[in-house]
C-alpha positions in Angstrom: 8.9 -25.0 34.8 11.7 -24.3 37.2 14.8 -25.5 37.3 18.7 -24.1 37.5 20.0 -21.4 35.9 23.4 -20.5 35.2 23.7 -17.9 37.6 21.9 -17.4 41.0 21.0 -14.2 40.7 20.2 -13.7 44.4 23.4 -14.5 44.9 25.6 -12.8 42.2 25.7 -8.7 42.0 24.2 -7.8 37.9 23.7 -4.1 36.4 23.1 -2.1 33.4 25.3 0.4 31.6 24.0 3.0 29.4 26.4 3.5 26.8 24.5 5.6 23.9 21.8 7.2 22.3 20.6 7.7 18.5 21.1 11.0 17.0 19.4 10.0 14.1 18.9 13.8 12.1 22.6 14.1 12.4 23.3 10.1 11.5 25.6 10.0 14.6 25.6 8.6 18.2 25.6 10.7 21.5 28.0 8.3 23.3 27.5 8.4 27.2 30.4 5.5 27.7 33.0 4.2 25.1 33.9 0.6 25.6 37.5 2.0 26.8 35.7 4.1 29.4 33.1 0.8 30.4 36.3 -1.2 30.9 38.0 1.6 33.4 34.4 1.9 35.2 34.7 -2.0 35.6 38.0 -2.0 37.0 36.9 0.3 39.6 34.2 -1.2 40.4 35.7 -4.4 40.9 37.9 -3.0 43.4 35.5 -1.4 45.4 33.3 -4.6 45.4 36.4 -6.7 46.1 36.5 -8.6 43.6 32.8 -11.1 43.5 31.3 -12.1 40.5 29.7 -9.7 38.7 27.3 -9.5 35.4 27.2 -6.2 33.5 24.3 -5.3 30.7 25.5 -2.7 27.9 22.6 -0.9 27.3 22.8 1.4 23.6 25.5 -0.9 22.1 23.8 -1.8 19.1 23.1 0.2 16.0 23.5 4.1 16.7 22.4 3.7 20.5 19.5 2.6 22.7 15.9 1.8 21.0 17.4 1.7 17.7 17.2 -1.5 15.7 14.9 -3.7 17.9 14.5 -6.6 17.5 17.2 -6.4 15.4 20.5 -6.7 17.3 23.3 -7.8 14.6 24.7 -4.5 14.0 27.5 -3.3 17.3 27.3 0.8 17.6 30.7 2.1 15.5 30.9 4.9 17.7 31.2 3.0 20.9 34.9 1.5 19.6 38.4 2.6 20.2 40.5 4.2 17.8 42.2 0.5 17.3 39.5 -1.2 16.2 38.1 -1.8 13.0 34.4 -1.5 13.9 32.4 -1.7 16.9 32.1 -5.5 17.2 36.0 -5.8 17.3 35.8 -3.3 20.2 32.7 -5.3 22.2 34.8 -8.4 21.8 37.8 -6.4 23.3 35.6 -5.4 26.2 34.3 -8.7 27.1 37.4 -10.8 27.1 39.0 -7.8 29.2 36.6 -8.1 31.9 36.9 -11.1 32.4 40.4 -10.1 34.1 37.8 -8.0 36.5 35.4 -10.8 37.7 33.1 -9.3 35.4 30.7 -11.0 32.7 30.0 -8.6 29.9 26.7 -9.3 27.9 24.2 -6.7 26.7 20.5 -5.4 27.2 18.3 -6.4 24.2 14.9 -6.3 23.2 12.3 -8.4 21.4 9.1 -6.5 22.3 9.4 -3.4 20.1 10.0 -3.1 16.5 10.7 0.1 14.3 9.6 0.9 10.6 13.1 2.5 9.7 14.2 -1.5 10.1 15.2 -3.1 7.0 13.2 -6.1 8.5 10.0 -4.0 8.6 8.5 -5.2 5.9 9.0 -9.2 6.9 7.2 -8.6 10.1 4.5 -6.7 8.2 4.0 -9.2 6.1 3.7 -11.5 8.8 1.7 -10.0 10.7 4.7 -10.6 13.8 3.5 -6.8 14.7 0.0 -5.8 16.6 -1.9 -4.3 13.9 -5.6 -2.5 13.9 -8.4 -4.7 12.9 -8.3 -3.3 9.5 -4.8 -4.8 9.4 -3.0 -1.7 9.5 0.3 -1.6 11.5 -0.3 0.1 14.6 1.9 2.7 16.0 1.9 2.4 19.7 4.9 4.4 21.0 7.4 7.0 19.3 11.2 6.3 20.5 14.1 8.3 19.5 11.4 10.3 17.1 10.7 6.9 15.4 7.4 5.0 15.0 7.7 2.3 17.1 5.3 -1.3 16.6 4.5 -4.4 19.2 5.7 -7.4 18.3 3.3 -10.1 18.1 4.9 -13.1 19.7 2.7 -15.7 18.4 3.4 -14.8 14.6 6.7 -13.8 15.5 7.7 -17.5 16.7 5.7 -19.4 14.1 6.7 -17.5 11.2 10.3 -18.1 12.3 11.3 -14.7 12.3 12.2 -14.8 15.7 14.9 -17.7 15.0 16.2 -15.7 12.3 17.3 -12.9 13.7 18.4 -14.3 17.1 20.8 -16.6 14.9 22.2 -13.6 13.6 22.4 -11.8 16.7 24.3 -14.8 18.4 26.8 -14.7 15.1 27.5 -11.0 16.6 27.5 -10.9 20.2 29.0 -14.3 22.1 25.7 -14.5 24.6 26.1 -18.0 24.8 29.9 -17.7 26.4 28.2 -14.7 28.3 25.5 -17.5 29.4 22.8 -14.8 30.0 21.4 -11.8 28.4 18.8 -9.2 29.4 15.7 -9.2 27.4 13.7 -5.5 28.3 10.2 -4.9 28.1 9.0 -8.4 26.9 5.3 -7.6 28.0 2.2 -9.0 26.1 0.3 -6.8 23.5 -2.6 -8.7 22.2 -3.1 -8.5 17.8 -6.1 -7.3 16.4 -5.1 -8.9 12.9 -5.3 -11.5 13.1 -6.8 -11.9 16.4 -4.9 -13.2 19.3 -5.4 -13.8 23.0 -3.0 -13.1 26.0 -2.8 -16.8 26.3 -1.8 -17.3 22.9 0.8 -14.9 22.9 1.7 -15.7 26.3 2.7 -19.6 25.1 4.6 -17.9 21.8 6.5 -16.1 24.5 7.2 -19.0 26.6 8.5 -20.6 23.5 10.8 -18.1 22.6 12.2 -18.0 26.0 12.0 -22.1 26.1 14.1 -22.1 23.1 16.3 -19.4 24.2 17.0 -21.6 27.1 17.7 -24.4 25.0 20.7 -22.8 23.8 22.5 -22.5 27.6 21.6 -18.4 28.2 19.6 -17.2 31.1 17.2 -14.7 30.3 16.7 -11.4 32.5 14.0 -8.6 32.1 12.7 -5.9 33.2 9.5 -6.9 35.0 7.3 -9.5 36.4 4.7 -10.0 33.6 1.4 -10.6 35.0 -1.1 -10.0 31.9 -4.8 -10.0 32.4 -6.8 -9.6 29.6 -6.2 -6.5 27.3 -3.8 -5.3 30.2 -6.8 -3.8 31.7 -5.0 -2.9 35.0 -2.5 -0.3 33.8 -4.5 2.2 32.5 -1.4 5.1 31.8 0.1 2.2 29.3 0.0 3.0 25.2 -1.1 -0.5 24.5 -4.1 -0.2 26.9 -5.1 3.0 25.2 -4.7 1.2 21.6 -6.6 -1.4 22.7 -9.5 1.1 23.9 -9.6 2.4 20.5 -11.3 -1.0 19.5 -13.1 -2.4 22.7 -16.2 -0.2 24.3 -15.3 -1.6 27.6 -12.3 -3.4 28.5 -12.0 -5.5 31.2 -11.6 -4.6 35.0 -9.1 -6.8 37.0 -6.3 -6.6 39.2 -2.8 -7.3 38.8 -3.1 -9.9 41.6 -5.4 -12.2 39.5 -2.9 -13.0 37.0 -0.2 -15.9 37.4 3.8 -14.7 37.0 3.6 -16.3 33.5 7.5 -16.5 33.4 8.1 -17.5 36.8 11.2 -20.7 35.9 11.8 -19.1 32.2 13.1 -15.6 33.3 16.0 -15.6 36.2 15.3 -12.3 37.6 14.0 -8.8 36.7 14.6 -5.5 37.7 11.4 -4.3 39.0 9.9 -7.0 40.9 6.8 -5.2 40.8 3.5 -6.9 40.9 4.3 -9.0 44.0 2.6 -9.9 47.1 4.2 -9.4 50.3 3.3 -13.0 51.0 4.7 -13.9 47.3 8.2 -12.1 48.1 8.2 -14.8 50.8 7.5 -17.7 49.2 8.8 -17.3 45.9 12.5 -17.8 46.8 15.1 -14.3 45.1 17.0 -17.8 43.2 14.0 -18.3 41.5 12.6 -15.1 41.0 14.9 -11.8 42.7 16.0 -8.4 41.9 15.4 -4.9 42.6 11.9 -4.4 44.7 10.0 -1.6 43.4 7.9 -1.0 46.4 10.0 0.8 48.4 8.3 -0.6 52.2 9.1 -4.2 50.9 12.4 -2.7 49.5 13.1 -1.7 53.4 13.2 -5.4 54.2 14.3 -7.5 51.6 16.3 -5.0 49.5 17.3 -5.8 46.2 20.3 -5.6 43.1 21.4 -2.3 42.3 21.2 -1.0 38.4 24.6 1.0 38.5 23.4 2.7 35.6 21.2 5.3 37.4 24.5 6.3 39.2 26.8 7.0 36.1 23.7 8.7 33.9 23.0 11.1 37.2 27.0 11.5 38.5 29.6 11.0 35.1 32.1 8.7 34.8 34.7 10.4 36.9 35.5 8.3 40.2 35.6 11.2 42.2 31.8 11.7 41.3 30.3 8.2 41.1 32.2 6.0 43.2 30.7 7.5 46.7 27.6 7.1 45.6 28.2 3.6 44.3 29.5 2.6 47.9 26.9 4.0 50.0 24.5 1.7 47.7 26.7 -0.8 47.2 27.1 -1.1 51.0 23.4 -0.1 52.0 21.5 -2.1 49.6 23.3 -4.8 47.5 25.5 -6.2 50.2 22.4 -6.9 52.6 20.3 -8.4 49.5 23.1 -10.7 49.2 23.5 -11.7 52.6 20.1 -12.0 53.5 19.5 -13.9 50.2 21.5 -16.6 51.8 19.1 -17.2 54.3 14.9 -19.0 53.8 12.7 -16.1 54.1 9.9 -17.5 57.0 7.3 -14.5 57.1 6.6 -11.1 56.8 4.1 -8.9 59.4 2.7 -5.5 58.2 2.8 -2.8 61.0 0.6 0.0 62.0 2.6 2.9 60.1 2.6 0.8 56.7 6.1 -0.9 57.2 7.1 -4.2 57.3 8.6 -7.0 59.4 10.2 -10.0 57.8 11.7 -12.9 58.8 14.5 -15.4 57.7 16.0 -18.5 59.1 18.7 -18.9 61.5 17.2 -16.0 63.6 17.7 -12.8 61.0 14.8 -10.3 61.2 15.1 -7.0 59.0 12.6 -3.8 60.0 11.4 -1.9 57.6 10.9 1.5 59.8 14.5 1.7 60.9 16.0 -0.1 57.9 17.9 -2.6 60.3 18.9 -6.2 60.3 19.5 -8.3 63.2 20.4 -11.6 63.7 19.1 -13.2 67.1 19.1 -10.2 68.2 22.2 -8.3 67.1 22.1 -5.1 64.8 24.2 -5.6 62.2 22.5 -2.4 60.1 20.5 0.3 61.2 20.1 2.9 58.6 23.0 4.1 56.7 25.1 1.9 59.2 26.0 -1.7 58.3 28.9 -4.4 59.0 28.2 -7.6 57.0 29.8 -11.0 55.4 30.7 -10.2 52.0 32.0 -14.2 51.4 30.0 -16.8 52.2 33.1 -18.3 54.8 32.3 -15.2 56.8 36.3 -14.3 56.7 35.8 -11.1 54.6 33.7 -7.9 56.3 32.2 -4.6 55.2 31.8 -2.2 57.2 30.1 1.4 56.1 28.5 4.5 57.5 26.7 7.0 56.0 27.1 9.8 58.2 30.4 8.4 60.5 30.1 6.1 63.1 32.4 5.5 66.2 32.1 2.4 68.6 31.8 -1.0 68.7 29.9 -3.3 66.1 28.7 -7.2 67.0 29.6 -9.7 64.0 27.2 -12.6 65.1 28.7 -14.4 61.8 32.3 -13.9 62.2 35.1 -17.0 61.4 38.1 -15.3 62.9 39.4 -13.7 65.6 42.4 -11.5 64.3 42.5 -9.7 61.0 43.4 -6.4 59.2 41.2 -3.4 58.2 41.4 -2.1 55.2 40.0 1.4 53.2 38.1 0.7 50.4 39.1 2.9 47.4 38.9 3.3 43.8 42.5 2.6 43.3 42.6 -0.3 45.8 42.2 -1.0 49.2 44.6 0.6 51.5 45.8 -0.7 54.3 44.8 1.2 57.8 44.9 -1.3 61.1 45.2 -4.8 62.7 42.3 -5.5 64.2 40.8 -7.8 67.4 37.7 -9.6 67.3 36.8 -9.6 71.2 33.7 -10.7 73.0 32.1 -11.1 69.5 32.9 -7.8 68.3 35.0 -5.0 67.4 35.6 -1.0 67.4 35.3 1.0 64.4 35.5 4.4 63.8 34.5 5.6 60.0 34.2 8.9 58.6 31.2 10.0 57.1 30.9 7.8 53.5 33.6 5.6 54.0 33.6 1.9 53.6 35.9 -0.3 54.9 36.9 -3.9 54.2 37.9 -6.4 57.1 40.6 -9.4 56.4 40.6 -12.2 58.1 44.2 -13.5 59.0 
C-alpha cells in the first residue's frame, strides 16, 4: 500500500517533547515541561529554524505522564495546565492553537502496544483475549513501567472485538488529531499470543487493519521502528517478548531481520529509528515513503536524519542559554543536511575499507561518511562541523554554521542570488550583521565557534 501522506516527513522537521513522568505513590506527575513552558520552547525553536514547518509530538501528555493509561488516551494530564485553565484538556487545546502561530503542528505521542492492569479498561482486554496470554489463559506480564505491570496488546483480538475502535474514538474526542493530520504511535511491534494462539502474520494483518482505519480518517502515523518481525521474534535475544516466548517454546527459531519484509511500508509514514534497513534499502526506499533518524551511525553519516528534540531538553533543561547551543548544532549539522539531501534521488552507496560509506545522489551530490562531508559536483558544502546549505527550495535562504569557528571562503553551488544580508541566529530572533555579495559563486564568512547565521537574498 503506497500513497501520499499529509506531510512529506523527509522535507518536514518533526520532533518529540517529553512533558511528564507519573509519580504513582503520590498520585501526582513529575512535570518536566508544562504547556506554557512548551509554548516558550516552540517560539524559540521557530526563531532558530527560520519559520520552517514543524511537527511536535507531546510525550507524557496523558494520565499522569508517559507510560500511563495506554492504550487508553482520553484523559489529559491536568498537572500540565496553566493556572487559568479549567483542566489539562483546555491547556492542551490552547497550546495546539497557539503553536500554529509559530509554524508548528502540535500532536501527541501514543501507544497501542502496551496495556496496564490498573486501567479501567483492563477487564475488557482480559475478557476479549486482547492482551497476550500464556497457553493456560493467564495474562502475561511482559514488562514493568513506572512500577506497574505492562501487558502486550494482541492486535487480532483488539481489532476484531471492536475494542480498538471504541478507545480510539474516545481518544479522538479528546485530542484534535484529525485536525493535526498526524499522530505518533510508539513501539508498534507485534507480540504473538498463546491464548488463543496467533501467528505473526495474523497479528500483522490486524495491525495493518488498524493503520488503514486511522489512515482512512485522514491521519498519518509515525512510529518508533521499521517493524520486521520474524516468527516469535527470534532475532532479538534481549527483548522481553522473546524471553516470554522462551517459556513456551523449547527452541526458538533462528533468523535474521533481513529475512522479514518491512510490513508497515506505505502505512507508517516515518520512524524515529530507521534501524533494520540495509544500505541498499536506504537507497531504494525513498525517505518520502519511509524516513527518519538512522540508528546505524555509519549510514547516518551519509544520509543524516531527523533530530528528536526531546533528548536535548531532557539533557540540558529548558533554559534557552543551556539548550539552544546543542540544538543549533544538531539542527545545522544533522537536520539541515537531511532536508537538503532529501531534495535529491538516492542513486547509490559504496562501503569503504574503514567501514564508512560514500553515498551518491542525483545532480552530482556525494556524501562521505569518513569526514562527514557533502559535495555537489566536487564543491564542498559541508565538512565535519562546518556547513553552508540552502534552507528553502528557492535557494534564496541559506544557513551557515561552524562548530569550532571558521574564517574563509565558502562556495554556493545552489545560490539563486548575487547579493543579500547576513544575520546572526539567536533565541530572540535574527540579528543583522552585514550585507553580503556572492562573487565567483562564493562568499567569505567569519564564524565564531558554535555560531549560526542565516543568509537572506535581496
